[in-house]
N, C-alpha and C positions, 0 to 999 in steps of 0.2 A: 562356355557364355558366349552369346550372338553379339556383335558390335552393332552400332545404330541402323547402318545400313541395312542387315541382316534381318533387324528386328522390324525396320520398317516396311521390308519385303513381304514378312509372313501377314504383318498387320494390313497390308494394302490387298494381299491374295486372297485374304480371308474377307474384306469387306465389299470388294467386288466381286465376290466368288458370284457366277452365275450370269453374269452380265457381259454382252458383246459390244465390238465396236460399231459403231454406227454403218459404216460404208462396207464391211464386210464381216463374215461369221466368224469372229476369231475372238478368243478370250478377251476380255477388257485389260486385265492384267499388263497384256503384252505392252499396252500402250505407255503407260508411267513406267515401266521398264526400260521403254525406249527410249523417253526423256531422260532418265538418268542416265544411260548410257553416253546420251550426248553430252550431258553435262560433265561427265567424265573426261571429255575430250576438250574441255574448258579450263575444269576445276579439280581439285583433289581436296576440294571444302567438305566434308562428308555430311553438314549441315544443310548444304544446298542441294547436293545431288537426294538425300532424304526428304527435302521439300519435292523433289521432280517425282519421287515414288508416291508421296501422298498426295499429291498438288490437286487430285481431283476429287478426296475423301469426301471433304464437305458439298462440296457441288452436286455430286453423283453418288453419295451414300448417307447413309443413316449417321454416321461419325460427324463428330462437331470439331469445332476449331478448340474450343477448352479440353477435350479429350487429347488433342494432338499435341496441347501445350503442355498438360501433364506428364505426356509420355515420351516425347522428342522435345521440349522445350520451347523456349519463349521465341527463339529466332525462327526456328523450323515453322512455328505456328504462323509467325508475321510473313514469311515467306510464301506459306500456303495462301493467307489471306489476302496477298496482292493478286493470287490468281483468281480467286472465288467471287463469281460473279453476284451481285445482287439479284434475288430471284423475281423481283416484283410482282408478290402475289397478288392473285387476282386478275392478272393478263397472261395471254397465252404465250407461249415460248415464241411464235411467228410476231406476234404484235409489240413484244418487248425487246425485239433483238436488237436494233439500234440503241436503246436507253441502255440495255445491257453492256453493250460492246463501248459505248463512251465513258459510262460510267468506271468501268474496270480501266479501260485504256488510260484515264485521267488519274489512277494510282499509279499507272506505268510511268506515265510522263512526269509527275510528282516527285519519284524515287529517286534517291540518289545512293540505294543500293546495289551494288553490282549483282550481287545474287539475285534481286529480282529481275534485275533485266536480261540475266544469263537463264533463270527461270522461264521466262518469257518467251524466249528463243527459242529456247531447248524444246518447249511445247509446241509453239506453231511449227517449227520446223518436221517435228514428228509428224503433224497433222497434214502439212503441205507435202510431204514425202506422198503420204496415202491419196490427198487429193488429186496431185498431178500425174500418179500413176491410173489411178481411175478415169482421168479428164482424156489421158491419152489413149484409153481403151474404149470408152463411152462417150464423148465429147459432152457438147452441151447440158444433155438429158440429166446430166448428173446433178443439177442444182436443184430438182424437184426433190430431192433425198433431203433437202436441209430446209430448219426453218427460215432461212433468209434464201429466198429463191431468185434474188437479182444478182448475177454475177458481179455486175458494178460495185454493190455495196460489200461483196465481198473481198473485192479487189481493193477498197479502200481501208478496210480491216488488216489484211495481210501488209499492205504498204506501209500503213501507219505505225505499226508493229515494227517493222523494219527501221522507220526513220526514226524512232525513241530510241533504238537501242543501237544506232549505228556507230557513235561515236566513242564507244567503248569497246565494242564488239566487233567493228569493221574487221579486224584482223585475224579472225576465227575462221576455222575451217566450216564452221555451223553457218554464221552470218553468211559466206559465198555462197554455201549450198542453200541458205534460205533465199538467198537474191536469185539464183539460177532455176529453183522451182516457182517463185513468183513470176518469173520472165516467163516461163513455161507455159504456164496456164494463161497471163494475161500480157501476152509479147509486150515489149517496149515500156512497160512500167517503169523499169528502172534502167541507166546506162550499162551496157555490158561490164564497163570498166569497174564497176561496183563488187563484180564478182571475183576479181582481180585482187593480188596484194595490194595493199595499198597505205600508206603512212603518210600522216599530215605532219606538215611541220609543227614542232612541239615548242612552243613560247612562253616565257612567265612574265607578268607584270610586277613581280619583285622589285621594287625601289624605282617603278614608272610614276609618275604624277596623275594622279586621275583628274581629268578634266570636265567629269559632267556624270551625271546618271538618269536614266530614263526606266521606263517600263519595260523593256527589252532588253537593259543591260547596262555597261557603264564604257567608258572612254576615254583611254589613259593616250599621254604623249610618249612613246615608246622610243623613239630616240629623236636626234634633230630633223630627221625627214619624213618620219613615219608615225602615223596614228592608228592606234587599234582600240578597236571594238569589240569589247566582251560580250557575249549574249549570256544572257542565264541559262540556267539548266532546264528551263522549259521549252527552249529553241533548240529543232531540230536541224539539220543539214539543210533539208529541204527550206525551212524557215530563213536560213541566212542566204541559199543559193538564189531563192527568190527577191531577197531584198536587194542584192546583187546586179538580179537580171533588170530590176525594177532600175535601179540608179543609172544604170547602162542605157536604159529606152527613156530616162527622162533626160540624160546628157546629150543624146541625139537628137532631143526635141527643143533644147537650148535653156535648159536648167541648170546655172551654175554650181556642177557640184563635183566633188571627188569620185573616181570611180576606185573600186576596190581590185586589187590584183591577186588577191589569193587567201583561202579561208584556211586558218590554222587552227590546232586546239590548245587552249588554256585550260590545263589542268582539266577538268570533267565539263568544259565549255567551250562550244566553238567561238573562233575571233575571226576578225576580216581586217586586212591592213589596207589602210590608204596613204597613197603619199601626200601630205601637207608641209612641204618644206618650211620651216621658220614660222610657223601659223599658230594662233591662239585663238580658243574659242570666244565667242563673245561674253559669255557669263564672267570669264575669268577676268576680262575686260573690263566690265561693270564694278566687280567686286574689287579689284585695284583701284578705280576709279569712278564712283559713283556720281562723281560731279557733271562727267561725260555722258551721262545716261540720255541727254538728247541726241548725243551723234548716234550713240548706238541706237537709239530707236530708228533715227533716218535710215541708217544701213539696213535694218532688218524690214523695215519699211519698202526700201526699194528692191531689197530681194524678194518681199512678197509682191510687189508691182510684176517683176520681172515674171516669176511663178505663174500667177493668175492670168497674164497676159499669153498666156501660149494655151491652146486650143487643140487636145490629142485629136486623131481621127478616130473614127468607127471601130477600125481594124485594132488600135491599141487599145490593149486589155484591161485598162482601170476601170476597178468598180465604182458606181456613181456613190458618192459621197450620204446622200440622202438614207441609204441603206443602212448603213451603220448606225444614222441617229433614229431610224426606225424599230433598231435593235433596241437602241436605248432605252426608248419609250415603252417597247414592250415589257422588257425585263424590269425597268426600275422602275417607272411611272404609273403603268395601267394596272399592276396589281392594287395598287392603294389608292387612284383617284383617275377612275376610267373616264367621267368627264372631263376632265384635264386633257388627260392622255390622247383623246378624241379630238379634241381643239387642236392640240399639238400637234396630230397627225395630218390634220386638216392644213395646217399653216406648212406643214412642209409640202404636203403632196402641191400645193398651190404654185412654190416654186418654179420659176421656169425651168424646164431641162436645160443645162449646158454641158460643154464639154471641157472649161476651162481647168487647169491644171489646180489642184490643192496637196498642198504636202503634207498634211494630217497629223505633225508632230511639229509645230514651227514653233522654236523657242529659242533661244540664245547660246543651249549647249550643245545644238545640232549646226550652228553655223560660226563659221572661222574667217579669220581676216588672215589671208595672204597676199603680203606686197600689200597692192592695192586694190585687189579683190575680194568680195563676199563669196564665201560658197557655203552650201547646206549640205547637210548628210542625212541618212538616215530615212530610207525612201519607203519601209514596208507599209507606211499607211497611206502611201500616193494615189490620188484617185481624182474624180473629177466632179465637178458642180459648182456652184454659186460661192462666191469667194467669203459669204458671210459666215459659212462655216467653218473657216480659218481663222476669222477675228473671232469668234466664238472661242475656239482653243486658246489664242492669246489671252482672251479675256480669263479663262479658267486658270491658266498657268501665271499671270502676273496682278490683275488687277482684284480678281476673288480671294486669294490671301492677302495682299496687300491690304485690303479693305479692314478684312476680317482682324489682321494684327500689323499696325501701321509701324510699331517699333521692331517686332520680333524679326529674326534672320528666317527666310526663305528655306528649309531643309535641304528641299531639291538645288535650289539655284544659288542658294549661301548670301543672297543679297535681301538688305532690308525691306520690308513691306512697304514701306513708304517710298522707297525708290522705284520698286516693281509697280504701284499706282501711277507714278510719273512716266514711266517705261511707256505702260500702255495708254494713257492720254497722249503723249508726243507721237508715238507710234501710230495711233487712229488719226491725228491730224495731218500726220506725213503721208499717209496710206491714202486717205481721201481726198488730199491736199486741200484741205477747208479748214477755216477759222468758224464757220457757221454753227452757233451754239447747238441750234435744232438737230441740224442735220447728224453733229456727232453725238446728240443726246440718243435721237432716233436708232443710230446705230450701235451704240452701246446697249440699248434694252433688248437690242435684236441679239445680238452677242451674248449678253445674259442669260437669254431664255436657253439659247444652245448650253450653254457654259453649264448651267443647273441640270440640265436633261442628262448630259453626262456625268456630271459628279453624283449625281442621284441614284442613276446605275452602278457605278462604281461604289458606292457605300452600298447598297442593296445587296452585292454580290458577295461582300463579307461576312464570313463565316460566324462572325460574332460581333457586335456593334456597342461600343460603350455607350453610357450614359450622354458623355458631350456628342457624340458622333449621332446621336438619337435627337439631341435637341437640335443639333444642325441641320438634319434631314428633314425636320418639322417647317423650320423657317425656310430650307429649300423649297419643299413642297407649296408652302403656302406664297411666296413669290412666282415661283412657276405659275401656280394659277393665276394669279392677278395680272402678271405680263402676257401670260398667254389670251387673256380676255384683252389686255388695252390692245397688242400689238395687232394691227390690222393685216399686214404682210411681211413675212422672213426675209425676202430678198435684200441685197446690199443696194439695190438701186433706189 
C-alpha cells in the first residue's frame, strides 16, 4: 500500500503529464519533486512534503483544491492554497503579474504556519536555482522569457519572500542557499552575513510588564534598564532594521530618542531592545495620576516643538507626510465621495512643502520620562512636512475617542475619554503657545479633518464592517465633507 508521499507523486505525475518547465525543456514533474526534496531537508512532516509535491496542481493543471482536500486532507489543501495565485480572469498574465504576487505574498505574510513558510521557501529556492543558472549563462536576456520582464520587480518579489520567512527559517541551509542565489542574480540585495549561520538572541516577555500597544506591536519593561518592543508577526526583519536606522538618523538630527542596540527574537516575532533606565511611559503616568494630565500634555507639547523644529536635509530620505494622506484619501474617501476627495486633495496640495520632521505616531505610549528628560521612540513613520499632520494624529488618538465616549476607558491608552479630551486641549495650547480661542478652534478643525481621513481609510480597509462602525463611517463622511468646504487651508500657520 502506498504511503501519502508516494500517492502524491503518482497523482502529481499524472496531472503534470506532458508539461515542461518554462526555461528548460524538461518534464514539469521534476520541479515539484525538487521542492519536496528541499522540504525534506527542513522537516519530516509528510503533509508539508506532500504539499510541496502538489503545490502547482491547482494553478497549472485541471486539479482542484477540493480534490486535494478529499485525497490528501485539510492541512495539505490549506498549504497548497497558500501558494496558489489568484488567476484574475480577464487579464493577461503579464498585466496581472504584480497583483497576483502582492495577493499571494499577503497570504505568506499573514500566516503563522511554519509549513506555509517552508513550502514558499522550497518552491522559490527551486525556482531561483534554475534562474541563477540561466542568468549565469545568458545574462539579462533571460527576462524576455518571463511574464514580468522588469528585473527590478523580480528582485522585489524574491527579496520579499526572503524577508517574510527569515525569522523562522534563517538557520536552515535552504534559506542560506536562497540568499546566495538572490545575491548572485542581484548583487548586494542582502548582506552576505545573511548567508552564514546566524542565531538571534531569544528572549521571553513572560512576567514582563506591558507598557503600551500600537499598530506595530507591544512595548514591555524587560528589566530595570531595558525596554523591549515586540513587533507583531506581520513585521519582517527589514521592517525592524528600517525603524532602528530611522531612530539613529533622528537621534543624529537632534530628536530626543533612545537607540536600539539589538534585534532579538520573541517567540515567532522580532523584538528590539532599548536602554531606558528607570523610565516609564507617559500613558502609565497619566493612568496613575490623571489629575496631572496638564503637566504631561506640556511634556508632550515640548517634545513636539523640538521634533518639528528640526529640518531634515534633502539627502535625508524621510518621506513626505502628504504622500501618506494622499493614499488615505484614494483608498478611503475617494471610492465613496469623489467630490470631497478632490477638495481634500486640493487642500493637501496647497500646503507649502517643508522639511520639518514629523514623528508620525505621536502619542504618550511612545514617550518616556527618564529622570528629567523626555524621550520618544517608534520611528517607523518618521517623515517630513507641515506639523499640522502631527496634530491630526494627536486629535485622532485623544480628542476623537474622548469625544465619542467621555466616561469610557480608551482600549489602547487605558485612560478615560474625558481625560483624553483635556489632554488634547492642554497639548494644543502649550504647543501653539496661545490662549486665543479662535486660533485654537481653527487648528482643531484642521486637525479634525486629517484625523477623519485617516480613520475613514482605516475603517474602509476592514474585511467586515459592523453596523456600529458603518454608522460611525456615515458620520465621518458627513463631517469630512462639511469641514473640507469650510476650511480654506490646512497648514498650521
